[in-house]
DSSP file (Angstrom, degrees, kcal/mol; ACC not computed):
  #  RESIDUE AA STRUCTURE BP1 BP2  ACC     N-H-->O    O-->H-N    N-H-->O    O-->H-N    TCO  KAPPA ALPHA  PHI   PSI    X-CA   Y-CA   Z-CA
    1    1 A M              0   0    0      0, 0.0     2,-0.1     0, 0.0     7,-0.1   0.000 360.0 360.0 360.0 133.9  -49.0  -36.6   -7.1
    2    2 A S    >   -     0   0    0      1,-0.1     3,-2.8     6,-0.1     0, 0.0  -0.360 360.0-119.5 -70.1 140.7  -49.6  -39.7   -9.1
    3    3 A E  T 3  S+     0   0    0      1,-0.3    -1,-0.1    -2,-0.1     0, 0.0   0.746 112.4  42.2 -53.4 -28.4  -53.2  -41.0   -8.9
    4    4 A N  T 3  S+     0   0    0      3,-0.0     2,-0.5     2,-0.0    -1,-0.3   0.230  85.0 114.1-110.7  22.2  -52.2  -44.3   -7.3
    5    5 A A    <   -     0   0    0     -3,-2.8     3,-0.1     1,-0.1    45,-0.1  -0.729  51.9-159.5 -76.3 126.3  -49.6  -42.9   -4.9
    6    6 A Y  S    S+     0   0    0     -2,-0.5    44,-3.3     1,-0.2     2,-0.4   0.813  78.6  33.0 -86.9 -23.7  -50.8  -43.4   -1.3
    7    7 A Y        -     0   0    0     42,-0.2    -1,-0.2    43,-0.2    45,-0.2  -0.981  67.5-143.2-127.9 146.3  -48.5  -40.6    0.0
    8    8 A Q  S    S+     0   0    0     43,-1.3     2,-0.4    -2,-0.4    44,-0.2   0.869  94.5  16.2 -67.8 -41.5  -47.3  -37.4   -1.6
    9    9 A K  E     -a   52   0A   0     42,-2.1    44,-1.8    64,-0.1     2,-0.4  -0.999  67.9-164.1-136.8 138.5  -43.8  -37.7    0.0
   10   10 A H  E     -aB  53  72A   0     62,-3.3    62,-3.3    -2,-0.4     2,-0.5  -0.986   7.0-164.1-125.8 118.1  -42.4  -40.8    1.5
   11   11 A V  E     -aB  54  71A   0     42,-2.6    44,-3.2    -2,-0.4     2,-0.5  -0.901   3.8-168.1-110.2 122.8  -39.2  -40.5    3.8
   12   12 A F  E     -aB  55  70A   0     58,-2.6    58,-2.3    -2,-0.5     2,-0.5  -0.955   6.0-163.7-110.2 122.3  -37.1  -43.4    4.7
   13   13 A I  E     -aB  56  69A   0     42,-3.0    44,-2.6    -2,-0.5     2,-0.2  -0.950  24.0-122.6-109.6 123.1  -34.5  -42.8    7.6
   14   14 A C  E     +a   57   0A   0     54,-1.9    54,-0.2    -2,-0.5    44,-0.2  -0.550  32.6 173.7 -66.6 127.4  -31.7  -45.4    7.9
   15   15 A M        +     0   0    0     42,-2.9    44,-0.1    -2,-0.2    -1,-0.1   0.019  22.8 151.6-112.1  17.7  -31.8  -46.8   11.4
   16   16 A N        -     0   0    0     42,-0.3    10,-2.5    41,-0.2     2,-0.5  -0.201  27.9-163.2 -64.7 138.3  -29.1  -49.5   10.7
   17   17 A Q        -     0   0    0      8,-0.2     2,-0.4     9,-0.2    42,-0.1  -0.991   9.9-157.1-120.5 119.2  -27.0  -50.6   13.8
   18   18 A R        -     0   0    0     -2,-0.5     3,-0.2     4,-0.2     6,-0.1  -0.849  15.8-164.8 -99.0 140.7  -23.8  -52.4   12.8
   19   19 A E  S    S+     0   0    0     -2,-0.4    -1,-0.1     1,-0.2     0, 0.0   0.628  77.6  71.3 -95.4 -19.0  -22.0  -54.7   15.1
   20   20 A D  S    S-     0   0    0      1,-0.1    -1,-0.2     3,-0.1    -2,-0.0   0.328 109.2-102.9 -88.2   6.9  -18.6  -54.8   13.2
   21   21 A G  S    S+     0   0    0      1,-0.3     3,-0.1    -3,-0.2    -1,-0.1   0.272  79.1 128.7  97.4 -16.8  -17.3  -51.4   13.9
   22   22 A R  S    S-     0   0    0      1,-0.2    -1,-0.3     0, 0.0    -4,-0.2  -0.362  70.9 -79.8 -71.6 157.0  -18.1  -49.9   10.6
   23   23 A P        +     0   0    0      0, 0.0     2,-0.3     0, 0.0    -1,-0.2  -0.151  53.6 178.6 -53.3 146.8  -20.0  -46.6   10.5
   24   24 A C     >  -     0   0    0     39,-0.1     4,-0.5     1,-0.1     3,-0.4  -0.995  38.7-125.2-148.6 158.4  -23.7  -46.7   10.9
   25   25 A C  T >4>S+     0   0    0     -2,-0.3     3,-1.7     1,-0.2     5,-1.2   0.908 103.8  64.0 -70.4 -38.4  -26.6  -44.4   11.0
   26   26 A A  G >45S+     0   0    0    -10,-2.5     3,-1.1     1,-0.3     5,-0.3   0.874  99.8  53.5 -53.7 -36.9  -28.0  -45.6   14.5
   27   27 A E  G 345S+     0   0    0     -3,-0.4    -1,-0.3   -11,-0.4    -2,-0.2   0.665 103.2  61.3 -76.5  -9.2  -24.8  -44.5   16.2
   28   28 A R  G <<5S-     0   0    0     -3,-1.7    -1,-0.2    -4,-0.5    -2,-0.2   0.082 126.3 -89.2-101.8  24.8  -25.3  -41.0   14.7
   29   29 A G  T <>5S+     0   0    0     -3,-1.1     4,-1.9     3,-0.1    -3,-0.2   0.739  76.3 144.4  87.6  22.2  -28.5  -40.2   16.2
   30   30 A A  H  ><S+     0   0    0     -5,-1.2     4,-3.0     1,-0.2     5,-0.2   0.887  71.0  56.8 -63.8 -36.7  -31.0  -41.6   13.5
   31   31 A K  H  > S+     0   0    0     -5,-0.3     4,-2.0     1,-0.2    -1,-0.2   0.941 110.2  44.0 -70.6 -42.5  -33.6  -42.8   16.1
   32   32 A D  H  > S+     0   0    0      1,-0.2     4,-2.6     2,-0.2    -1,-0.2   0.901 114.8  49.6 -66.3 -37.1  -34.0  -39.2   17.7
   33   33 A V  H  X S+     0   0    0     -4,-1.9     4,-3.0     1,-0.2     5,-0.3   0.917 109.4  50.5 -63.3 -44.2  -34.1  -37.6   14.4
   34   34 A Q  H  X S+     0   0    0     -4,-3.0     4,-2.2     2,-0.2    -1,-0.2   0.895 113.6  45.0 -60.3 -41.3  -36.7  -40.0   13.1
   35   35 A Q  H  X S+     0   0    0     -4,-2.0     4,-1.9    -5,-0.2    -2,-0.2   0.896 114.6  49.7 -71.5 -38.2  -38.9  -39.3   16.2
   36   36 A Y  H  X S+     0   0    0     -4,-2.6     4,-2.6     2,-0.2     5,-0.2   0.931 112.1  47.1 -62.0 -48.1  -38.3  -35.5   15.9
   37   37 A M  H  X S+     0   0    0     -4,-3.0     4,-2.4     1,-0.2     5,-0.3   0.925 113.2  49.5 -69.6 -40.2  -39.2  -35.5   12.1
   38   38 A K  H  X S+     0   0    0     -4,-2.2     4,-1.7    -5,-0.3    -1,-0.2   0.863 111.0  47.5 -71.0 -32.3  -42.3  -37.6   12.8
   39   39 A K  H  X S+     0   0    0     -4,-1.9     4,-3.1     2,-0.2    -2,-0.2   0.914 111.8  52.1 -67.9 -42.0  -43.6  -35.4   15.7
   40   40 A R  H  X S+     0   0    0     -4,-2.6     4,-1.6     2,-0.2    -2,-0.2   0.916 109.5  47.6 -67.5 -39.9  -43.0  -32.3   13.6
   41   41 A I  H  <>S+     0   0    0     -4,-2.4     5,-2.6    -5,-0.2     6,-0.5   0.937 113.5  49.8 -58.8 -45.0  -45.0  -33.6   10.5
   42   42 A K  H ><5S+     0   0    0     -4,-1.7     3,-1.9    -5,-0.3    -2,-0.2   0.943 108.1  51.0 -59.9 -48.5  -47.7  -34.6   12.7
   43   43 A A  H 3<5S+     0   0    0     -4,-3.1    -1,-0.2     1,-0.3    -2,-0.2   0.770 109.9  50.7 -57.7 -28.0  -47.7  -31.2   14.4
   44   44 A L  T 3<5S-     0   0    0     -4,-1.6    -1,-0.3    -3,-0.3    -2,-0.2   0.365 114.2-120.0 -88.9   5.4  -47.9  -29.5   11.0
   45   45 A D  T < 5S+     0   0    0     -3,-1.9    -3,-0.2    -4,-0.2    -2,-0.1   0.934  77.9 125.9  59.8  47.3  -50.8  -31.8   10.1
   46   46 A L      < +     0   0    0     -5,-2.6     6,-2.7    -6,-0.1     2,-0.2   0.367  41.1  99.1-112.7   1.2  -48.8  -33.2    7.2
   47   47 A N  B     +c   52   0A   0     -6,-0.5     6,-0.2     4,-0.2     2,-0.1  -0.630  58.9  44.5 -95.3 154.6  -49.0  -36.8    8.1
   48   48 A G  S >  S-     0   0    0      4,-0.9     3,-2.7    -2,-0.2     0, 0.0  -0.393  93.5 -12.7 111.7 176.1  -51.5  -39.3    6.6
   49   49 A Q  T 3  S+     0   0    0      1,-0.3   -42,-0.2    -2,-0.1     3,-0.1  -0.099 129.9  14.2 -49.9 136.4  -52.9  -40.4    3.2
   50   50 A G  T 3  S+     0   0    0    -44,-3.3    -1,-0.3     1,-0.2   -43,-0.2   0.455 124.4  65.0  80.3  -3.7  -52.1  -38.0    0.5
   51   51 A K  S <  S-     0   0    0     -3,-2.7   -42,-2.1   -45,-0.3   -43,-1.3   0.206  97.5 -40.4-122.6-121.6  -49.5  -36.3    2.6
   52   52 A V  E     -ac   9  47A   0     -6,-2.7    -4,-0.9   -44,-0.2     2,-0.4  -0.928  38.8-164.0-126.4 138.7  -46.2  -37.3    4.1
   53   53 A R  E     -a   10   0A   0    -44,-1.8   -42,-2.6    -2,-0.4     2,-0.6  -0.986   7.1-156.9-118.9 130.2  -45.0  -40.6    5.8
   54   54 A I  E     -a   11   0A   0     -2,-0.4     2,-0.4   -44,-0.2   -42,-0.2  -0.940  23.9-178.7-109.4 115.4  -41.9  -40.7    7.9
   55   55 A N  E     -a   12   0A   0    -44,-3.2   -42,-3.0    -2,-0.6     2,-0.3  -0.939  28.5-125.8-126.5 148.2  -40.5  -44.3    8.1
   56   56 A Q  E     -a   13   0A   0     -2,-0.4     2,-0.3   -44,-0.2   -42,-0.2  -0.645  32.2-168.8 -75.0 139.6  -37.7  -46.2    9.7
   57   57 A A  E     -a   14   0A   0    -44,-2.6   -42,-2.9    -2,-0.3   -41,-0.2  -0.958  17.7-126.9-135.1 149.2  -35.7  -48.2    7.3
   58   58 A G  S    S-     0   0    0     -2,-0.3   -42,-0.3     1,-0.2    -1,-0.1   0.036  73.0 -23.4 -75.1-158.9  -33.1  -50.8    7.7
   59   59 A C        -     0   0    0      1,-0.2    -1,-0.2   -44,-0.1   -35,-0.0  -0.181  50.4-175.7 -50.7 125.5  -29.6  -50.5    6.0
   60   60 A L        -     0   0    0     -3,-0.2    -1,-0.2     8,-0.0    -2,-0.0   0.270  45.2-120.8-105.0   7.6  -29.9  -48.2    2.9
   61   61 A D  S    S+     0   0    0      1,-0.1    -2,-0.1     3,-0.0    -3,-0.0   0.784  93.3  92.7  58.3  38.9  -26.1  -49.1    2.3
   62   62 A R    >   +     0   0    0      6,-0.0     3,-1.4     2,-0.0     4,-0.1  -0.032  38.5 127.6-136.6  36.1  -24.9  -45.6    2.4
   63   63 A C  G >   +     0   0    0      1,-0.3     3,-1.9     2,-0.2   -39,-0.1   0.817  65.7  66.8 -64.5 -33.9  -23.9  -45.4    6.1
   64   64 A E  G 3  S+     0   0    0      1,-0.3    -1,-0.3   -41,-0.1   -40,-0.1   0.710 105.9  42.2 -63.6 -12.1  -20.5  -44.1    5.3
   65   65 A E  G <  S-     0   0    0     -3,-1.4    -1,-0.3   -42,-0.1    -2,-0.2   0.299 118.9-147.1-103.8   1.4  -22.1  -40.9    4.0
   66   66 A G    <   +     0   0    0     -3,-1.9     2,-0.2    -4,-0.1    13,-0.1  -0.015  51.1  27.0 -88.5-178.7  -24.5  -40.8    7.0
   67   67 A P  S    S-     0   0    0      0, 0.0    13,-0.8     0, 0.0     2,-0.3   0.423  81.7-175.8 -69.7 155.2  -26.6  -40.5    8.7
   68   68 A V  E     + D   0  79A   0    -54,-0.2   -54,-1.9    -2,-0.2     2,-0.3  -0.873  24.3 175.4-132.0 158.1  -28.8  -40.8    5.7
   69   69 A M  E     -BD  13  78A   0      9,-2.4     9,-3.2    -2,-0.3     2,-0.4  -0.981  16.6-146.3-154.1 156.0  -32.4  -40.6    4.6
   70   70 A V  E     -BD  12  77A   0    -58,-2.3   -58,-2.6    -2,-0.3     2,-0.5  -0.958   6.4-149.5-125.1 144.9  -34.1  -40.7    1.1
   71   71 A V  E  >> -BD  11  76A   0      5,-2.0     5,-1.7    -2,-0.4     4,-1.5  -0.960  28.0-127.5-114.0 117.2  -37.3  -38.9    0.0
   72   72 A Y  E  45S+B   10   0A   0    -62,-3.3   -62,-3.3    -2,-0.5    -2,-0.0  -0.828  80.8  33.5-106.2 152.4  -39.5  -40.4   -2.6
   73   73 A P  T  45S+     0   0    0      0, 0.0    -1,-0.2     0, 0.0   -64,-0.1  -0.972 127.6  44.7 -88.9   3.0  -40.9  -40.1   -5.1
   74   74 A E  T  45S-     0   0    0      2,-0.1    -2,-0.2     1,-0.1     3,-0.1   0.804  94.7-135.3 -69.9 -24.6  -37.9  -37.9   -6.1
   75   75 A G  T  <5 +     0   0    0     -4,-1.5     2,-0.6     1,-0.2    -3,-0.2   0.763  41.7 168.1  67.9  29.4  -35.3  -40.3   -4.7
   76   76 A T  E   < -D   71   0A   0     -5,-1.7    -5,-2.0    28,-0.0     2,-0.4  -0.673  23.8-149.7 -82.5 123.9  -33.4  -37.5   -3.1
   77   77 A W  E     -D   70   0A   0     -2,-0.6    28,-2.0    -7,-0.2     2,-0.3  -0.713  18.2-177.3 -89.8 131.3  -30.7  -38.6   -0.7
   78   78 A Y  E     -DE  69 104A   0     -9,-3.2    -9,-2.4    -2,-0.4     2,-0.3  -0.946  17.7-160.1-130.7 157.4  -29.9  -36.4    2.3
   79   79 A T  E     -D   68   0A   0     24,-1.9     2,-0.3    -2,-0.3   -11,-0.2  -0.731  19.5-170.4-110.0 167.2  -27.4  -36.4    5.2
   80   80 A Y        -     0   0    0    -13,-0.8     3,-0.1    -2,-0.3    -2,-0.0  -0.994  26.9-163.2-160.5 159.8  -28.0  -34.3    8.3
   81   81 A V  S    S-     0   0    0      1,-0.4     2,-0.2    -2,-0.3    -1,-0.1   0.753  73.0 -15.2-110.7 -48.8  -26.2  -33.1   11.5
   82   82 A D  S >> S-     0   0    0    -49,-0.0     4,-1.2     0, 0.0     3,-0.7  -0.787  81.9 -72.0-151.7-179.1  -29.1  -31.9   13.8
   83   83 A T  H 3> S+     0   0    0      1,-0.2     4,-2.8    -2,-0.2     5,-0.1   0.726 121.0  64.5 -59.2 -24.5  -32.7  -30.8   14.0
   84   84 A S  H 3> S+     0   0    0      2,-0.2     4,-2.0     1,-0.2    -1,-0.2   0.926 104.4  48.3 -68.0 -41.5  -32.0  -27.5   12.2
   85   85 A D  H <> S+     0   0    0     -3,-0.7     4,-1.7     2,-0.2    -1,-0.2   0.846 110.4  48.8 -57.5 -39.0  -31.1  -29.6    9.2
   86   86 A I  H  X S+     0   0    0     -4,-1.2     4,-2.8     2,-0.2    -2,-0.2   0.884 108.2  55.9 -75.3 -38.4  -34.2  -31.7    9.5
   87   87 A D  H  X S+     0   0    0     -4,-2.8     4,-3.1     1,-0.2     5,-0.3   0.924 107.3  49.1 -51.3 -47.4  -36.2  -28.5    9.8
   88   88 A D  H  X>S+     0   0    0     -4,-2.0     4,-2.3     1,-0.2     5,-0.6   0.874 109.9  50.8 -66.9 -35.5  -34.8  -27.3    6.5
   89   89 A I  I  X>S+     0   0    0     -4,-1.7     5,-2.6     3,-0.2     4,-1.4   0.927 115.1  43.7 -62.9 -47.3  -35.6  -30.6    4.8
   90   90 A I  I  <>S+     0   0    0     -4,-2.8     5,-3.0     3,-0.2     6,-0.4   0.990 120.9  39.6 -56.8 -60.9  -39.2  -30.4    6.1
   91   91 A D  I  <>S+     0   0    0     -4,-3.1     5,-1.2    -5,-0.2    -2,-0.2   0.903 126.2  30.7 -62.4 -48.1  -39.6  -26.8    5.2
   92   92 A S  I  <5S+     0   0    0     -4,-2.3     6,-3.0    -5,-0.3    -3,-0.2   0.927 133.1  21.0 -77.0 -47.8  -37.9  -26.6    1.9
   93   93 A H  I  X<S+     0   0    0     -4,-1.4     4,-2.4    -5,-0.6    -3,-0.2   0.958 126.5  40.2 -85.7 -65.8  -38.4  -30.0    0.4
   94   94 A L  I  4<S+     0   0    0     -5,-2.6    -3,-0.2     1,-0.2    -4,-0.2   0.903 135.0  20.3 -61.4 -42.9  -41.3  -31.7    2.0
   95   95 A I  I  4<S+     0   0    0     -5,-3.0    -3,-0.2    -6,-0.3    -1,-0.2   0.928 134.1  35.2 -90.3 -50.5  -43.5  -28.4    2.1
   96   96 A G  T  4<S-     0   0    0     -5,-1.2    -3,-0.2    -6,-0.4    -2,-0.2   0.572  95.4-126.7 -88.4 -13.6  -41.8  -26.1   -0.6
   97   97 A G     <  +     0   0    0     -4,-2.4     2,-0.5     1,-0.2    -4,-0.3   0.573  67.2 123.6  84.1   1.1  -40.8  -28.6   -3.2
   98   98 A Q        -     0   0    0     -6,-3.0    -1,-0.2    -7,-0.1    -2,-0.1  -0.863  60.7-126.6-114.7 140.4  -37.3  -27.6   -3.3
   99   99 A V        -     0   0    0     -2,-0.5     2,-1.0    -6,-0.1     3,-0.1  -0.485  22.4-125.6 -82.6 143.3  -34.3  -29.9   -2.6
  100  100 A V    >>  -     0   0    0      1,-0.2     3,-1.2    -2,-0.1     4,-0.7  -0.824  24.9-167.5 -90.7 103.8  -31.8  -28.7    0.1
  101  101 A E  G >4 S+     0   0    0     -2,-1.0     3,-0.6     1,-0.3    -1,-0.2   0.814  79.6  61.7 -68.0 -34.5  -28.7  -28.8   -2.0
  102  102 A R  G 34 S+     0   0    0      1,-0.2    -1,-0.3    -3,-0.1    -2,-0.0   0.725 112.2  39.5 -75.7 -13.8  -26.2  -28.3    1.1
  103  103 A L  G <4 S+     0   0    0     -3,-1.2   -24,-1.9   -18,-0.1    -1,-0.2   0.461  91.3 114.6-106.1 -10.3  -27.6  -31.7    2.6
  104  104 A K  B <<   E   78   0A   0     -4,-0.7   -26,-0.3    -3,-0.6   -28,-0.0  -0.444 360.0 360.0 -68.8 131.1  -27.8  -33.6   -0.6
  105  105 A I              0   0    0    -28,-2.0   -27,-0.2    -2,-0.2    -1,-0.2   0.347 360.0 360.0-117.8 360.0  -25.6  -36.6   -1.2
């Protein structure tokens, strides 16, 4: 971890809601996923300074590939379908340091 990084991993989950009928992450369950991920990280005692931060994000401009999230500092982009995908991202990437290739976009 960089000495001036506040979080070891920072996850941004697109929560964009579009009104024009184009695909958007909000209509694909992004809010539920963000809440689930936040609760699971907290239950694992991985939240806080020097650990993991789960954030809502406005449009990340990849909604057509979505729903989407991005993990920093790596800049790894993921899509997901359900909480088992989120568990894989948490267990493999956030804890284990291994990118989940099947979910990467």
